[in-house]
Kinemage of the C-alpha trace (Angstrom):
@kinemage 1
@onewidth
@group {chain A} dominant
@subgroup {mainchain}
@vectorlist {calphas} color= white
{ca met a 1} P 74.344 37.785 -13.423
{ca val a 2} L 76.288 40.209 -16.258
{ca arg a 3} L 79.102 41.138 -13.984
{ca gln a 4} L 79.703 37.730 -13.167
{ca ala a 5} L 80.404 36.817 -16.941
{ca leu a 6} L 82.354 38.890 -17.943
{ca leu a 7} L 86.302 39.164 -18.799
{ca asp a 8} L 88.685 40.597 -16.137
{ca val a 9} L 90.379 43.468 -17.548
{ca glu a 10} L 93.517 42.069 -18.308
{ca gln a 11} L 91.582 38.934 -20.775
{ca met a 12} L 89.710 41.916 -22.149
{ca glu a 13} L 93.339 42.963 -23.274
{ca leu a 14} L 94.554 40.376 -24.543
{ca val a 15} L 91.179 39.869 -26.754
{ca thr a 16} L 91.653 43.640 -28.193
{ca arg a 17} L 94.981 43.066 -28.670
{ca leu a 18} L 93.944 40.200 -31.208
{ca phe a 19} L 91.644 42.299 -32.577
{ca gly a 20} L 93.865 45.009 -33.864
{ca leu a 21} L 96.178 42.350 -34.806
{ca leu a 22} L 93.331 41.595 -37.299
{ca ala a 23} L 92.562 45.378 -37.797
{ca glu a 24} L 95.849 45.315 -40.367
{ca pro a 25} L 94.999 44.917 -44.084
{ca ser a 26} L 98.300 43.116 -44.413
{ca arg a 27} L 98.059 40.491 -41.571
{ca ala a 28} L 94.008 40.158 -42.475
{ca arg a 29} L 95.024 39.168 -46.091
{ca ile a 30} L 98.348 37.115 -44.868
{ca leu a 31} L 95.813 35.539 -42.838
{ca gln a 32} L 92.796 34.939 -45.461
{ca ala a 33} L 95.583 33.708 -47.449
{ca leu a 34} L 96.587 31.012 -45.003
{ca ser a 35} L 93.058 29.899 -44.213
{ca leu a 36} L 92.589 28.841 -48.035
{ca val a 37} L 95.544 26.706 -47.959
{ca asp a 38} L 97.268 24.729 -45.213
{ca glu a 39} L 100.284 25.782 -44.926
{ca leu a 40} L 102.162 28.732 -47.634
{ca cys a 41} L 106.145 29.577 -47.275
{ca val a 42} L 107.003 33.496 -47.309
{ca cys a 43} L 108.135 34.067 -50.795
{ca asp a 44} L 104.698 32.032 -51.948
{ca leu a 45} L 102.664 34.745 -49.947
{ca ala a 46} L 104.999 37.817 -50.890
{ca ala a 47} L 104.152 36.734 -54.500
{ca gly a 48} L 100.387 35.535 -53.893
{ca leu a 49} L 99.935 39.098 -52.096
{ca gly a 50} L 102.010 41.685 -54.226
{ca met a 51} L 104.075 42.054 -51.270
{ca ser a 52} L 107.916 42.254 -50.756
{ca glu a 53} L 109.045 39.127 -48.569
{ca ser a 54} L 110.706 41.028 -46.349
{ca ala a 55} L 106.716 42.995 -45.035
{ca val a 56} L 106.306 39.898 -45.206
{ca ser a 57} L 108.362 38.122 -43.354
{ca his a 58} L 107.592 41.417 -40.312
{ca gln a 59} L 103.919 40.564 -40.311
{ca leu a 60} L 104.869 36.683 -40.177
{ca arg a 61} L 106.686 37.587 -37.093
{ca leu a 62} L 103.875 39.425 -35.461
{ca leu a 63} L 101.257 36.951 -36.568
{ca arg a 64} L 103.704 34.511 -34.818
{ca thr a 65} L 104.647 35.998 -31.376
{ca ser a 66} L 100.860 36.183 -30.746
{ca arg a 67} L 99.705 33.028 -31.907
{ca leu a 68} L 97.711 33.509 -34.612
{ca val a 69} L 100.132 31.866 -37.266
{ca thr a 70} L 102.733 28.752 -36.322
{ca arg a 71} L 105.972 28.073 -38.658
{ca glu a 72} L 107.295 24.824 -39.342
{ca arg a 73} L 110.949 24.842 -41.009
{ca val a 74} L 111.781 22.160 -43.491
{ca gly a 75} L 115.500 22.802 -44.444
{ca arg a 76} L 116.061 26.144 -45.006
{ca val a 77} L 112.653 27.454 -46.160
{ca ala a 78} L 110.080 28.421 -43.333
{ca tyr a 79} L 106.331 27.128 -43.695
{ca tyr a 80} L 103.707 29.143 -42.194
{ca ser a 81} L 99.788 27.876 -41.295
{ca leu a 82} L 97.423 28.843 -38.985
{ca cys a 83} L 97.763 27.771 -35.473
{ca asp a 84} L 94.119 26.507 -35.449
{ca glu a 85} L 90.706 26.125 -36.340
{ca his a 86} L 89.830 29.184 -34.143
{ca val a 87} L 91.815 31.620 -35.961
{ca arg a 88} L 89.904 30.934 -39.411
{ca his a 89} L 86.933 30.728 -38.016
{ca leu a 90} L 87.281 33.920 -36.502
{ca leu a 91} L 88.675 35.557 -40.138
{ca arg a 92} L 85.755 33.530 -41.929
{ca asp a 93} L 82.662 34.986 -39.707
{ca gly a 94} L 84.825 38.622 -39.770
{ca ile a 95} L 84.753 38.649 -43.376
{ca arg a 96} L 81.422 37.337 -43.633
{ca his a 97} L 79.389 39.820 -41.272
{ca ala a 98} L 81.348 42.189 -43.116
{ca val a 99} L 80.544 41.840 -46.286
{ca glu a 100} L 76.911 40.741 -45.307
{ca glu a 101} L 73.999 43.064 -46.742
{ca pro a 102} L 72.251 44.362 -43.604
{ca thr a 103} L 68.984 42.733 -42.878
{ca leu a 104} L 65.743 44.901 -41.984
{ca arg a 105} L 65.524 44.216 -38.437
{ca glu a 106} L 68.344 46.778 -38.131
{ca gly a 107} L 66.488 49.436 -38.386
{ca pro a 108} L 67.448 52.976 -39.118
{ca ala a 109} L 71.223 54.383 -38.370
C-alpha cells in the first residue's frame, strides 16, 4: 500500500528541488515578503530586505523559473507575486513548524 502511494523518483526530485530553493535564506525572505502583500517590485523588495536590486533580481529569476513567483510588467516596472496559494501555505506552514515549541509527545531526542 505504501509503495503504491509513494511518488516516483522523478516526481520526488521535483519536490526536493522545491525544498532546496526554499532552503536559501534570501529566497525564503523574498517569498515571505511576497506572502505579506499582493505584489512588490524589485526596488521595494531590495529596500525592505536590505539587499541589492541585482541580488533580488537574481533570486527572483530562480523563483520564477521554478514557478514559485510570477511577474507582471507595468510599463518598465516588473511586479512580482506568489504564483498561488500553495506557495503561501507551504511557506506559512514551514515557518510555523520551525518556530513552534516542541510538544511533550515528542519524547527525548
